[in-house]
C-alpha positions in Angstrom: 109.8 151.6 74.2 108.0 154.8 74.3 104.6 153.0 75.6 106.7 151.1 78.1 108.3 154.5 79.5 104.9 156.1 79.4 103.2 153.6 81.3 106.0 153.4 83.5 106.1 157.6 84.2 102.0 157.5 84.6 103.0 155.1 87.7 105.9 156.4 89.2 104.0 159.9 90.3 103.1 161.2 93.6 99.4 160.7 92.8 100.1 157.1 92.8 102.2 157.1 95.7 99.3 158.7 97.7 96.8 156.0 96.1 99.1 153.1 97.8 98.4 154.5 100.9 94.4 155.1 100.4 94.0 151.6 99.7 96.4 149.9 102.5 94.5 152.4 105.1 90.7 151.2 103.7 91.9 147.6 103.7 93.3 147.3 107.2 90.1 147.4 109.2 88.2 145.2 107.0 90.7 142.4 106.5 90.9 142.8 110.7 87.0 142.1 110.9 87.5 139.5 108.5 90.2 137.3 109.4 91.7 138.5 113.0 89.0 139.1 114.9 87.4 135.2 114.2 90.8 134.0 114.6 90.6 135.9 118.3 87.4 134.7 119.2 87.6 131.3 118.2 90.8 130.7 120.1 89.0 132.3 123.0 86.7 129.6 123.0 83.4 131.4 121.2 81.3 129.2 119.7 81.2 129.1 116.0 77.5 129.7 115.8 78.5 133.2 117.4 81.5 133.8 115.5 79.3 133.6 112.1 76.8 136.2 113.6 79.7 138.8 113.7 79.3 138.9 110.0 76.7 141.1 110.5 78.7 143.7 111.5 80.0 144.2 108.0 76.3 146.5 107.6 78.1 149.7 107.7 79.9 149.4 104.3 76.6 148.4 102.7 74.6 151.1 104.3 77.5 154.0 104.3 75.6 156.2 101.7 73.1 157.2 104.4 75.8 159.3 106.2 78.0 160.0 103.2 76.2 163.5 102.8 77.8 164.6 106.0 81.1 164.3 104.8 80.2 166.2 101.8 78.8 168.9 103.8 80.6 169.0 107.3 84.3 170.1 107.5 86.4 169.1 110.3 88.1 172.3 111.9 91.5 170.9 111.1 93.2 170.0 107.5 90.1 170.9 105.4 86.9 168.9 103.8 89.0 165.9 103.0 91.9 165.7 105.2 90.4 166.2 108.6 87.8 163.5 107.8 90.8 160.9 107.2 92.7 161.9 110.4 89.7 162.0 112.5 88.8 158.3 111.7 92.0 157.2 111.1 93.1 157.9 114.8 89.8 156.6 115.8 90.4 153.6 114.0 94.0 153.2 116.0 92.3 153.7 119.5 89.6 151.7 118.9 91.3 148.4 117.4 93.8 148.7 120.2 91.6 148.8 123.0 89.7 145.8 121.3 92.7 143.9 121.9 92.3 144.6 125.6 88.9 143.0 126.0 88.3 139.4 126.9 85.7 137.6 124.6 84.4 135.3 127.1 83.9 138.0 129.5 83.0 141.1 128.1 81.3 139.6 124.4 78.9 142.2 124.3 81.9 145.1 124.3 83.5 143.3 121.5 80.7 143.7 119.8 80.1 146.9 120.4 84.1 147.5 119.5 83.8 145.5 116.5 80.8 147.5 115.4 82.5 151.0 115.8 85.5 149.8 114.0 83.2 148.5 110.7 81.4 152.0 110.7 84.6 154.1 110.9 86.1 151.8 108.4 83.4 152.3 106.3 83.2 156.4 107.1 87.0 156.1 106.4 86.2 154.0 103.1 84.1 157.0 102.1 86.5 160.0 102.2 89.5 158.2 100.9 87.2 157.5 98.0 86.2 161.0 97.9 89.6 162.3 97.8 91.2 159.8 95.2 88.2 160.9 93.0 88.8 164.5 93.4 93.1 163.8 93.2 93.2 162.1 89.8 92.6 163.4 86.8 90.4 161.8 84.2 93.1 159.8 82.4 94.5 158.7 85.4 91.4 157.0 87.2 92.1 153.6 85.4 95.4 153.1 87.1 94.9 155.0 90.4 92.2 152.9 91.1 93.7 149.8 90.4 96.6 150.8 92.6 94.4 151.4 95.2 92.5 148.1 95.0 95.7 146.2 95.2 97.2 148.0 98.3 93.9 147.3 99.5 94.4 143.4 99.2 97.8 143.8 100.2 96.7 145.1 103.5 95.1 142.1 104.1 98.3 140.2 104.9 98.8 142.2 107.9 95.8 140.7 110.0 95.5 137.8 107.9 99.4 136.8 107.9 101.5 138.6 110.3 99.1 139.3 113.3 98.3 135.7 113.5 102.3 134.5 113.6 102.5 137.2 116.1 99.5 135.5 118.3 101.6 132.4 118.8 104.2 134.6 119.9 102.4 137.6 122.1 99.2 138.1 124.0 96.1 139.4 122.0 96.3 142.6 123.2 100.0 143.3 121.7 98.7 141.7 118.5 96.2 144.2 118.3 98.4 147.1 119.3 100.7 146.3 116.6 97.9 145.7 113.7 96.4 149.2 115.0 99.8 150.7 114.6 99.5 150.0 110.6 97.3 152.6 110.9 99.9 155.3 111.4 101.3 155.4 107.6 97.4 156.9 106.9 97.6 159.2 109.2 101.0 160.9 108.3 99.4 160.7 104.6 96.6 163.1 105.7 99.1 165.2 107.3 101.2 165.3 104.5 99.2 165.5 101.4 97.3 168.7 99.8 93.6 169.5 100.0 92.3 169.0 96.4 90.8 171.9 94.9 87.2 171.3 93.6 85.3 173.6 91.0 81.4 173.8 91.4 81.6 174.4 95.3 80.6 172.2 98.0 77.1 171.8 99.6 76.1 174.9 101.8 73.6 173.0 103.5 72.7 169.3 104.6 69.4 169.5 102.8 71.5 170.3 99.5 74.1 167.6 100.3 71.4 164.6 100.6 69.1 165.7 97.8 71.5 167.5 95.2 73.9 164.1 94.6 71.1 162.1 93.7 69.0 164.9 91.8 72.2 166.1 89.6 72.8 162.4 88.8 69.4 161.7 87.6 69.9 165.0 85.7 73.1 164.1 84.2 72.1 160.6 82.8 68.3 161.4 82.7 66.2 158.5 84.1 66.5 155.8 81.8 70.7 156.5 81.6 70.5 156.5 85.5 68.7 153.1 85.7 71.0 151.4 83.4 74.2 152.6 85.3 72.7 151.3 88.3 71.5 148.5 87.0 75.1 148.0 85.5 76.6 148.2 88.8 74.8 145.9 90.5 75.0 143.4 87.8 78.9 143.6 86.7 80.4 141.5 89.4 77.1 139.7 90.5 78.2 136.2 88.7 81.9 136.7 89.5 81.0 137.7 93.4 78.5 134.4 93.7 81.1 132.3 92.0 83.7 132.5 94.9 81.2 133.1 97.9 81.3 129.3 98.5 84.7 128.6 97.4 86.5 127.4 100.5 83.6 125.2 101.0 83.5 123.8 97.5 87.3 123.0 97.2 86.5 121.1 100.5 84.1 119.3 98.9 86.1 118.7 95.9 88.4 116.8 98.4 91.1 119.1 98.9 92.8 119.2 102.4 92.7 122.2 104.4 96.6 123.0 104.3 96.1 122.5 100.5 93.5 125.2 100.2 95.7 127.1 102.5 99.0 126.9 100.8 97.4 127.3 97.2 95.1 130.0 97.9 97.9 132.3 99.7 100.2 132.1 96.2 97.8 131.1 93.5 94.9 134.1 94.9 96.6 136.8 96.2 99.7 137.6 93.4 97.4 136.8 90.5 95.0 139.2 91.6 97.2 141.9 92.4 99.5 141.5 89.1 95.8 141.6 87.1 94.9 144.9 88.8 98.2 146.7 88.5 98.4 145.3 84.7 94.6 146.1 84.4 95.3 149.6 85.5 98.5 150.2 83.0 96.5 149.0 80.2 93.7 151.4 80.8 95.9 154.4 80.3 96.2 153.1 76.8 93.1 151.3 76.3 90.6 154.0 78.2 88.1 152.6 80.9 85.3 151.5 78.3 87.5 148.8 76.7 89.2 148.0 79.9 85.6 146.8 81.2 85.1 145.1 78.0 87.9 142.9 77.9 88.7 142.5 81.7 84.8 141.8 82.3 85.3 138.8 79.5 88.7 137.6 81.2 86.3 137.7 84.5 83.2 135.7 83.0 85.8 133.0 81.6 87.4 132.5 85.1 83.7 131.2 85.9 84.4 128.2 83.6 87.2 127.3 85.5 85.0 126.4 88.4 82.6 124.7 86.1 85.5 122.5 84.7 86.7 121.9 88.2 83.3 120.6 89.6 83.0 118.2 86.5 86.2 116.7 87.3 85.6 116.3 91.2 84.9 115.1 94.0 88.9 113.6 93.9 89.3 110.4 95.9 93.4 111.4 95.7 95.0 114.4 95.6 98.0 114.6 93.8 100.1 117.1 91.5 97.4 117.2 88.8 94.8 118.1 91.3 96.7 120.7 93.1 97.9 122.0 89.5 94.2 122.5 88.8 93.2 123.7 92.0 96.0 126.4 91.4 94.6 127.3 87.8 91.3 127.7 88.9 92.1 130.1 91.9 94.6 132.2 90.0 92.3 132.2 87.0 89.8 133.6 89.0 92.2 135.8 91.1 93.3 137.6 87.8 89.6 137.7 86.5 88.8 139.8 89.7 92.0 141.8 89.7 91.5 143.0 85.9 87.6 143.3 86.3 87.5 145.4 89.6 90.2 148.0 88.4 88.3 148.8 85.5 84.8 148.5 87.7 85.8 150.8 90.4 87.7 153.1 87.7 83.9 153.4 85.8 82.4 154.3 89.5 85.2 157.0 90.2 84.3 158.3 86.5 80.5 158.5 87.3 80.6 160.5 90.2 80.4 164.5 90.2 83.4 166.2 92.1 80.9 168.3 93.8 79.3 165.4 95.7 82.0 162.9 95.4 81.5 161.4 98.8 77.6 160.6 98.6 77.5 159.6 95.1 80.7 156.8 95.5 79.2 155.6 98.6 76.0 154.9 97.2 77.4 153.2 93.8 80.2 151.5 95.8 77.3 150.4 98.6 75.0 149.2 95.3 77.9 147.2 94.3 78.3 145.4 97.6 74.7 144.1 97.6 75.2 141.1 96.0 78.1 140.4 98.0 75.9 141.1 101.1 72.5 139.9 100.6 72.6 137.6 97.4 75.5 135.8 98.4 73.4 134.6 101.6 71.0 132.5 98.7 74.4 130.6 97.7 73.9 127.6 100.2 70.5 126.9 99.5 71.3 126.7 95.7 74.4 124.8 95.8 72.2 122.2 97.9 69.4 122.3 95.0 71.5 122.5 91.7 74.8 120.9 93.0 78.1 122.4 92.2 78.4 122.0 88.5 74.8 123.9 88.2 75.8 126.3 90.4 78.5 127.7 88.7 76.8 127.4 85.3 74.0 129.8 87.1 77.0 132.2 88.0 78.2 132.0 84.4 74.8 133.4 83.1 74.4 135.8 86.0 77.5 137.2 84.9 76.2 137.8 81.1 73.8 140.9 81.8 76.2 143.1 83.2 77.8 142.4 80.0 75.0 143.0 78.2 74.6 146.1 79.4 78.3 147.5 78.1 76.5 148.7 74.9 74.9 151.2 76.6 76.9 152.1 79.6 80.4 151.8 78.3 80.0 151.5 74.2 83.5 150.2 73.0 84.2 153.1 70.8 82.6 155.7 72.4 82.8 157.9 75.8 80.2 157.7 78.4 78.9 161.2 79.6 80.8 162.2 82.3 80.3 164.7 85.1 81.7 168.1 84.9 85.1 168.8 86.4 
C-alpha cells in the first residue's frame, strides 16, 4: 500500500503537470504535419507523389542539434533563458498554423511548402527548449516518470490533428479547422507564462563558440572516447529494430488481407491506449526500479513484441477476415504499442540523464537527433528489404537488429550499477 501511495504521490505533482503541457505542446505540430496536412492536400486534389515528398519537411527534427547551441547561448529579452524561447516558438507556431489554413494548395502549393517547413523548423526548435527545460526541472529520481508523462501527452496530442480536426473538416472550411487546431497551442503559452525559470548550477555558455564546442567536449571528457562511442551507439541501436518493424506497418496489414476500416478501428483503439498505459506504467515502475533496470526489462518487452509481427506474417495472408483474424491484429498492434510505450519511457529518461544541465539544449538535441536517424534514413530501406526478403524474413531481421542495443546495456546501463551521470 505504501508503494502505491508513493507512486501516486510522485505522479500528482506540479512538475508532472508541467510535463503534460510540454508533451502536448511538443506533439501537436508534428502530428499536424503527419496527419492533418496530408489529408488537407489530398482533399484539395494534390497528387500522392507530391504529398509523399512532403515527408522531406521533417528534416529539421533530425538536424535540430545544429542550431540548438543558440538556445543554450542566447536569451530572449523576456521571461528568461528557457521560458522566453518557449513562448516565442509557441506564439509563432500558433500564427503560422493559422495562416497555413488560409492558403490554397492547388494555387499556392509553394507557399504551403514554405509554411509547412516553417512549422517543422519551429516545432523542432520548440522541442529543443522543452526538452532542455524538462531536464533542468526534474530531479534525478523523477526523470523516468517525468519523461514518460511527457511522451504520453505527446501521443495524446495526436488526437487533435489526427481525429478532432479531421472530423471538423467535414463541417467547417479548412481555414477554420487550422485556426481551431492552432488554438491548442494556447495551453503551452499559458504554461510558459505561469512556470518558473529553472535554476542551473555551473553557469551557461558565455559565447556562441563555447555553446557549440563545450557540450561535445564535456560529454567526451565525462564519458571518455570509448564510453562516448558506446553511449552514442546505444542511442542509435536501442530503438532500431522496433522502428524498422513499424515503418511499413499499414502496408503489411493490408498485405495480410485486412480492410482499411479494420486497420483504422483496431489501430486507433489497440494502438494508442496500450502505448499510453505502457508509458505511464513504465514511468511509475522506474520510480522504484531505476532507469537502468527499466531499460533492461522494457527493452525485452520491446524485442518480444516484434515476434508478434513474425507470427502474424507466418499466419497470413488471410483470405477471409473474421473475429480470430481481427483479434490477432489487435494483439499484435497492442503488444507492439505496449513495448513502444515502455521502451520509449526508459529510453528518453536515459537520454535526459546523460545530458549536462549546463548544455542541456545542445546535448539533448544531439542525442534525440541521433535516435531519429533510424526513423528518418534507415527506414527508407525497409521497402527494398521487404521486396527481397518477404514480410516473414524482414521481421526476423528487425528482431536481430534489436539485439545490439540490448547487448550494449551491459556497458552503458548495468543492471546493478548506476551510469556515470553528469554533474548537477
